[in-house]
C-alpha positions as CSV (number, residue, x, y, z in Angstrom):
1,M,124.8,77.6,92.3
2,N,125.7,80.5,94.6
3,V,125.1,80.0,98.4
4,F,126.3,82.8,100.7
5,G,128.4,84.2,97.9
6,I,130.3,80.9,97.5
7,G,130.3,79.2,94.1
8,L,130.5,75.5,93.3
9,P,134.3,75.4,92.9
10,E,134.8,77.1,96.3
11,M,132.3,74.7,97.9
12,A,134.2,71.7,96.5
13,I,137.5,72.9,97.9
14,I,135.9,73.5,101.3
15,F,134.4,70.0,101.3
16,I,137.8,68.5,100.4
17,V,139.6,70.4,103.2
18,A,136.9,69.4,105.7
19,L,137.2,65.8,104.6
20,L,141.0,65.9,105.1
21,V,140.7,67.6,108.5
22,F,137.8,65.7,110.1
23,G,138.0,62.4,108.2
24,P,135.2,60.4,106.5
25,K,133.7,59.1,109.8
26,K,133.2,62.5,111.5
27,L,132.1,64.4,108.3
28,P,128.5,63.0,108.1
29,E,128.0,63.7,111.8
30,M,129.1,67.3,111.4
31,G,126.9,67.7,108.3
32,R,123.9,66.6,110.3
33,S,124.6,68.9,113.1
34,L,125.2,71.8,110.7
35,G,121.9,71.0,108.9
36,K,120.0,70.9,112.2
37,A,121.5,74.3,113.2
38,L,120.5,75.8,109.9
39,R,117.0,74.3,110.2
40,G,116.6,75.8,113.7
41,F,117.7,79.2,112.4
42,Q,115.2,79.0,109.6
43,D,112.4,78.0,112.0
44,A,113.3,80.9,114.3
45,T,113.3,83.3,111.4
46,K,109.9,82.0,110.2
47,E,108.4,82.3,113.7
48,F,109.7,85.9,114.0
49,E,108.2,86.8,110.7
50,S,104.8,85.3,111.5
51,E,104.7,87.1,114.9
52,F,105.7,90.4,113.2
53,K,103.0,90.0,110.5
54,Q,100.4,89.2,113.2
55,E,101.2,92.4,115.1
56,V,101.1,94.5,111.9
57,E,97.7,93.0,111.1
58,K,96.4,93.9,114.6
59,I,97.6,97.4,114.3
60,E,96.1,97.8,110.8
61,K,92.8,96.4,112.1
62,V,92.7,98.9,114.9
63,V,93.5,101.8,112.6
64,K,90.8,100.8,110.1
65,E,88.2,100.3,112.8
66,A,88.5,103.7,114.5
67,P,89.8,106.3,112.0
68,M,91.2,109.4,113.7
69,T,89.3,112.6,113.4
70,A,91.0,115.9,114.0
71,T,89.0,119.0,115.1
72,I,90.4,122.4,115.5
73,E,88.8,124.4,118.2
74,P,89.1,128.2,118.2
75,P,91.0,129.7,121.0
76,E,89.1,131.0,124.0
77,P,88.6,134.8,123.8
78,K,90.5,136.6,126.5
79,A,88.7,139.7,127.8
80,L,90.8,142.7,128.8
81,S,90.5,143.6,132.4
82,S,89.8,147.2,133.3
83,S,93.3,147.7,134.7
84,E,94.9,146.8,131.3
85,P,95.1,149.6,128.7
86,A,92.9,149.2,125.6
87,S,95.5,150.2,123.0
88,D,99.2,150.6,122.4
89,S,99.1,154.3,122.3
90,A,98.2,154.5,126.0
91,E,101.3,152.4,126.8
92,A,103.5,154.6,124.8
93,S,102.6,157.9,126.5
94,D,102.4,157.3,130.2
95,D,104.3,160.6,130.9
96,E,102.4,163.9,130.9
97,S,105.0,165.4,128.4
98,G,103.7,163.1,125.7
99,E,107.1,161.5,125.1
100,P,107.2,157.7,125.0
101,V,108.5,156.0,128.1
102,E,110.8,153.0,127.8
103,T,109.6,150.0,129.7
104,P,112.3,147.6,130.8
105,S,112.4,144.2,129.2
106,P,111.9,141.2,131.6
107,E,115.5,140.1,131.1
108,T,117.1,143.4,132.3
109,P,117.3,144.0,136.0
110,I,115.5,147.0,137.4
111,S,117.8,149.5,139.1
């Protein structure tokens, strides 16, 4: 018999020490109160488990009733305005000499 990691010899020693400390008149009363406390703890544990199972069942029921469907919509096509260049080559040669012109990055300040 192994309760809470305590074997039968250890339980006997604890019982003898409790008998010596509390006496034969107080020991049954303490046993009853300890038993009631353990019973209350077990009842609370069972109640928590039952409520938890009920909530899990509710969630499973909702998931089974309305399965999720995912749809992927194509992105909206963006039309180029007439002010934007149609290709990268037009951006690269803005100068009449035909040499590429560097455009500043948004992070660098314009001087």
